[in-house]
C-alpha positions as CSV (number, residue, x, y, z in Angstrom):
1,M,-6.4,-61.6,76.3
2,P,-5.1,-58.1,75.4
3,I,-3.8,-57.5,71.9
4,K,-0.4,-56.0,71.8
5,P,0.2,-53.1,69.3
6,E,2.1,-54.0,66.2
7,G,5.8,-53.6,66.6
8,S,5.9,-54.4,70.3
9,G,6.8,-57.4,72.3
10,T,9.2,-60.3,71.9
11,S,9.0,-60.7,68.2
12,S,9.9,-57.1,67.5
13,T,12.8,-57.4,70.0
14,I,14.0,-60.5,68.2
15,M,13.7,-58.8,64.8
16,S,15.7,-55.8,66.1
17,V,18.4,-58.1,67.3
18,L,18.5,-60.0,64.0
19,A,18.7,-56.7,62.1
20,E,21.7,-55.7,64.2
21,L,23.4,-59.0,63.6
22,D,22.8,-58.8,59.9
23,Q,24.3,-55.3,59.9
24,T,27.4,-56.6,61.8
25,Q,27.6,-59.5,59.4
26,A,27.6,-57.2,56.4
27,E,30.3,-55.0,57.9
28,L,32.5,-58.1,58.5
29,R,32.0,-59.3,55.0
30,N,33.0,-55.9,53.6
31,E,36.0,-55.9,55.9
32,F,37.1,-59.4,55.0
33,P,36.4,-60.2,51.4
34,G,37.0,-63.8,50.4
35,W,35.5,-65.0,53.7
36,R,32.1,-66.6,54.1
37,I,30.8,-65.2,57.5
38,W,27.7,-66.2,59.3
39,Y,26.1,-66.5,62.6
40,V,23.7,-68.8,64.4
41,Y,21.2,-67.1,66.7
42,R,19.6,-68.9,69.5
43,P,17.8,-66.9,72.3
44,G,20.5,-66.0,74.8
45,R,23.3,-67.1,72.6
46,I,25.0,-66.1,69.3
47,T,27.8,-68.0,67.7
48,W,29.8,-66.5,64.9
49,A,31.8,-68.4,62.2
50,A,33.9,-67.8,59.2
51,Q,35.3,-69.9,56.4
52,R,37.9,-68.9,53.9
53,E,36.8,-69.0,50.3
54,P,37.0,-70.8,48.0
55,V,35.7,-74.1,49.2
56,L,37.6,-76.7,47.4
57,N,36.2,-80.1,46.3
58,T,38.2,-82.7,44.6
59,R,38.1,-86.4,43.8
60,S,41.2,-87.4,45.8
61,A,43.4,-86.3,48.6
62,E,46.2,-85.7,46.2
63,D,44.1,-83.5,44.0
64,L,43.0,-81.6,47.1
65,R,46.6,-81.1,48.1
66,S,47.4,-79.7,44.6
67,A,44.3,-77.4,44.7
68,I,45.2,-76.0,48.1
69,Q,48.8,-75.4,47.0
70,R,47.5,-73.6,43.8
71,T,45.2,-71.5,46.0
72,L,47.9,-70.6,48.4
73,A,50.2,-69.6,45.6
74,G,47.5,-67.3,44.2
75,N,46.7,-69.5,41.2
76,D,43.4,-71.3,41.6
77,G,43.6,-72.7,38.0
78,N,40.5,-70.9,36.9
79,E,41.0,-68.6,33.9
80,R,38.5,-65.7,33.8
């Protein structure tokens, strides 16, 4: 079985594709701060997704409603 030179073949092609995807992801993150942006790579298919930050966790639906309203109003309740 012939040995392929390093940097050739399927694995280097995949690494090149992933590097390009990572670059695009970084560009999107810079363009849209406050968003969590990711992709899922499967051979022959790439799915992109985004989620607005911050992710809110509360103990009740009513607390979640209040947290969302504070976030939309620009006051997340966290003093810095």
